[in-house]
NUGUKE-619088 format. One line per field, with one value per atom (N, C-alpha, C): atom name; x, y, z; residue in one letter. Coordinates in steps of 0.05 Angstrom, whole numbers, plus 32768, in hexadecimal, padded with zeros to 4 digits. Layout:
NUGUKE-619088
atom: (CA | ...);
u: (X | ...);
v: (Y | ...);
w: (Z | ...);
res: (A | ...);
***
This chain:
NUGUKE-619088
atom: (N | CA | C | N | CA | C | N | CA | C | N | CA | C | N | CA | C | N | CA | C | N | CA | C | N | CA | C | N | CA | C | N | CA | C | N | CA | C | N | CA | C | N | CA | C | N | CA | C | N | CA | C | N | CA | C | N | CA | C | N | CA | C | N | CA | C | N | CA | C | N | CA | C | N | CA | C | N | CA | C | N | CA | C | N | CA | C | N | CA | C | N | CA | C | N | CA | C | N | CA | C | N | CA | C | N | CA | C | N | CA | C | N | CA | C | N | CA | C | N | CA | C | N | CA | C | N | CA | C | N | CA | C | N | CA | C | N | CA | C | N | CA | C | N | CA | C | N | CA | C | N | CA | C | N | CA | C | N | CA | C | N | CA | C | N | CA | C | N | CA | C | N | CA | C | N | CA | C | N | CA | C | N | CA | C | N | CA | C | N | CA | C | N | CA | C | N | CA | C | N | CA | C | N | CA | C | N | CA | C | N | CA | C | N | CA | C | N | CA | C | N | CA | C | N | CA | C | N | CA | C | N | CA | C | N | CA | C | N | CA | C | N | CA | C | N | CA | C | N | CA | C | N | CA | C | N | CA | C);
u: (800E | 8002 | 800E | 8025 | 8038 | 804B | 8049 | 805E | 804B | 802F | 801F | 801B | 8016 | 8013 | 8030 | 8042 | 805B | 8060 | 805A | 8050 | 803B | 8029 | 8017 | 8022 | 8031 | 803E | 804F | 8062 | 8071 | 806C | 8055 | 804B | 803F | 8028 | 8024 | 8032 | 804F | 8061 | 8069 | 8071 | 807C | 8067 | 804B | 803A | 803A | 8038 | 803A | 8056 | 8070 | 807F | 807C | 8072 | 8079 | 8061 | 804D | 8037 | 8042 | 804E | 805E | 8075 | 807C | 8091 | 808E | 8076 | 8063 | 8074 | 8073 | 807E | 8098 | 80AB | 80C8 | 80C8 | 80BC | 80C1 | 80B1 | 80A5 | 8095 | 80AE | 80BA | 80DC | 80EB | 80EC | 8104 | 8101 | 80E0 | 80DE | 80E4 | 80DB | 80D8 | 80F4 | 8106 | 811C | 8136 | 8125 | 812C | 8136 | 8130 | 812B | 8125 | 812E | 811E | 8108 | 80F6 | 80E9 | 80F9 | 810F | 811E | 812B | 812F | 8145 | 8131 | 8113 | 8102 | 80F5 | 80F7 | 80F3 | 810C | 811A | 8135 | 8134 | 8132 | 8126 | 8113 | 8102 | 80E6 | 80EE | 80FC | 8106 | 811C | 812E | 813F | 8136 | 8127 | 8118 | 8109 | 80F7 | 80EF | 80FF | 8111 | 8129 | 813E | 813C | 814C | 8136 | 811C | 810A | 8108 | 8113 | 8107 | 8127 | 813C | 8155 | 815C | 8147 | 8149 | 812C | 8126 | 8106 | 811D | 8124 | 813A | 8148 | 8158 | 8173 | 8162 | 814F | 8146 | 812C | 8126 | 810E | 811A | 8134 | 8133 | 8148 | 815E | 8162 | 814D | 813F | 8128 | 8119 | 810E | 8103 | 8110 | 8129 | 8140 | 8139 | 813F | 8141 | 8129 | 8115 | 80F8 | 80F5 | 80FE | 80FB | 810C | 8122 | 8136 | 8128 | 811D | 8111 | 80FA | 80E8 | 80CF | 80D9 | 80F0 | 80F3 | 8101 | 810F | 811F | 8104 | 80F3 | 80DB | 80C9 | 80C7 | 80A9 | 80B4 | 80CE | 80D5 | 80EF | 80FA | 8103 | 8125);
v: (7FEC | 8002 | 8016 | 8017 | 8031 | 8037 | 801C | 8024 | 802D | 8029 | 8032 | 804C | 8057 | 8076 | 8083 | 8077 | 8082 | 8085 | 8074 | 8075 | 808F | 808D | 80A2 | 80BA | 80C2 | 80D2 | 80DF | 80D2 | 80D9 | 80E3 | 80D2 | 80D6 | 80F1 | 80FD | 811D | 8127 | 8124 | 8139 | 813E | 812C | 8130 | 813F | 812E | 8139 | 8159 | 815D | 817A | 818C | 8182 | 818C | 8191 | 817A | 8181 | 8191 | 818A | 81AD | 81C3 | 81CC | 81E3 | 81F0 | 81D6 | 81DA | 81D7 | 81D7 | 81D2 | 81E3 | 8200 | 820F | 8208 | 8208 | 8204 | 81E2 | 81D2 | 81BD | 81C0 | 81D8 | 81D7 | 81E9 | 81FC | 8210 | 81F8 | 81EB | 81D1 | 81C6 | 81B9 | 81A5 | 81B5 | 81D4 | 81E1 | 81EC | 81ED | 81E9 | 81D3 | 81BE | 81AE | 8195 | 8198 | 8185 | 8168 | 8153 | 813D | 812E | 8123 | 8119 | 8104 | 80F8 | 80E8 | 80FD | 8113 | 8131 | 8135 | 813B | 8146 | 8136 | 8116 | 8102 | 8108 | 80FF | 80FB | 8118 | 812E | 8143 | 813C | 8132 | 812C | 8114 | 8100 | 80EA | 80EF | 8100 | 810C | 8113 | 8125 | 8133 | 811D | 8109 | 80F4 | 80E7 | 80DC | 80C9 | 80D8 | 80E8 | 8102 | 8105 | 8108 | 8104 | 80EB | 80D6 | 80BA | 80B2 | 80BE | 80B9 | 80C4 | 80DD | 80EC | 80E3 | 80D3 | 80C8 | 80AA | 809B | 8083 | 808E | 80A7 | 80A5 | 80B6 | 80B9 | 80BF | 80AB | 80A6 | 808B | 806C | 806D | 8051 | 8057 | 8069 | 8066 | 8069 | 807C | 8084 | 806C | 8054 | 803A | 8028 | 8032 | 801B | 8029 | 8040 | 804C | 8049 | 804A | 8043 | 802C | 8015 | 7FFB | 7FEF | 7FFF | 7FF4 | 8004 | 8016 | 802A | 8014 | 8012 | 7FF7 | 7FE5 | 7FD8 | 7FBD | 7FC5 | 7FCF | 7FDC | 7FDD | 7FEB | 7FFA | 7FE4 | 7FD0 | 7FBE | 7FA1 | 7F9C | 7F81 | 7F80 | 7F9A | 7FA3 | 7F95);
w: (8005 | 7FFE | 7FFC | 800F | 8015 | 7FFB | 7FEB | 7FCC | 7FBA | 7FBD | 7FA8 | 7FB3 | 7FCD | 7FCD | 7FC7 | 7FCA | 7FBE | 7FA2 | 7F9A | 7F77 | 7F6F | 7F7A | 7F73 | 7F7A | 7F8F | 7F98 | 7F7F | 7F7B | 7F6B | 7F4A | 7F48 | 7F29 | 7F2D | 7F41 | 7F48 | 7F4D | 7F57 | 7F52 | 7F38 | 7F2B | 7F0D | 7F01 | 7F05 | 7EEC | 7EF4 | 7F09 | 7F13 | 7F0C | 7F0A | 7EFD | 7EDF | 7ED0 | 7EB5 | 7EB2 | 7EBC | 7EBA | 7EBF | 7ECE | 7ED7 | 7EBF | 7EAE | 7E9E | 7E7D | 7E80 | 7E68 | 7E4E | 7E53 | 7E40 | 7E37 | 7E4C | 7E48 | 7E39 | 7E3E | 7E2E | 7E0D | 7E0C | 7DF3 | 7DE2 | 7DF1 | 7DEA | 7DE1 | 7DF7 | 7DF2 | 7DD4 | 7DD0 | 7DC2 | 7DA4 | 7DA2 | 7D86 | 7D7D | 7D96 | 7D90 | 7D89 | 7D81 | 7D7B | 7D89 | 7DA7 | 7DBB | 7DB2 | 7DAD | 7DAF | 7DBF | 7DC0 | 7DCE | 7DE9 | 7DE5 | 7DF1 | 7E12 | 7DF6 | 7E0E | 7E23 | 7E18 | 7E29 | 7E40 | 7E38 | 7E4E | 7E61 | 7E53 | 7E6D | 7E80 | 7E70 | 7E83 | 7E9A | 7E93 | 7EA5 | 7EB9 | 7EAB | 7EBC | 7ED2 | 7ECA | 7EDA | 7EF0 | 7EF3 | 7F0A | 7F1D | 7F0D | 7F1C | 7F2C | 7F1D | 7F28 | 7F40 | 7F44 | 7F52 | 7F6B | 7F6B | 7F81 | 7F87 | 7F7D | 7F7E | 7F96 | 7F8E | 7F97 | 7FB5 | 7FB1 | 7FCA | 7FE4 | 7FD8 | 7FE8 | 7FF6 | 7FDF | 7FEA | 8004 | 7FFA | 8011 | 8027 | 802B | 8045 | 8053 | 803B | 8047 | 804F | 8045 | 804B | 806A | 806C | 8087 | 80A3 | 8099 | 80AB | 80B1 | 809C | 80A5 | 80B2 | 80B2 | 80BF | 80D8 | 80DE | 80F9 | 810E | 80F6 | 8105 | 810B | 80FC | 8106 | 811A | 811E | 8135 | 814A | 814C | 8166 | 8169 | 8157 | 815E | 816C | 815F | 816C | 8182 | 818C | 81A7 | 81BB | 81B0 | 81C5 | 81CC | 81B5 | 81B8 | 81BF | 81BD | 81BC | 81D3 | 81E2 | 81F7 | 81EE);
res: (X | X | X | X | X | X | X | X | X | X | X | X | X | X | X | X | X | X | X | X | X | X | X | X | X | X | X | X | X | X | X | X | X | X | X | X | X | X | X | X | X | X | X | X | X | X | X | X | X | X | X | X | X | X | X | X | X | X | X | X | X | X | X | X | X | X | X | X | X | X | X | X | X | X | X | X | X | X | X | X | X | X | X | X | X | X | X | X | X | X | X | X | X | X | X | X | X | X | X | X | X | X | X | X | X | X | X | X | X | X | X | X | X | X | X | X | X | X | X | X | X | X | X | X | X | X | X | X | X | X | X | X | X | X | X | X | X | X | X | X | X | X | X | X | X | X | X | X | X | X | X | X | X | X | X | X | X | X | X | X | X | X | X | X | X | X | X | X | X | X | X | X | X | X | X | X | X | X | X | X | X | X | X | X | X | X | X | X | X | X | X | X | X | X | X | X | X | X | X | X | X | X | X | X | X | X | X | X | X | X | X | X | X | X | X | X | X | X | X | X | X | X);
***
């Protein structure tokens, strides 16, 4: 369930970022940028968000699990 929620959230943020940059994407396409370059631009931003989320989430989950184990299981 949490993974689905995270995916929907990442999709929403990426969609919002693309909507804000629509004019920039149009200018890039008009000046000769191909679809792969524009797609790479969008995916680079999404992968950056994913990386930051993993870098924060994995240590936080491990620390939370350790605290839970110590607190509940002695």
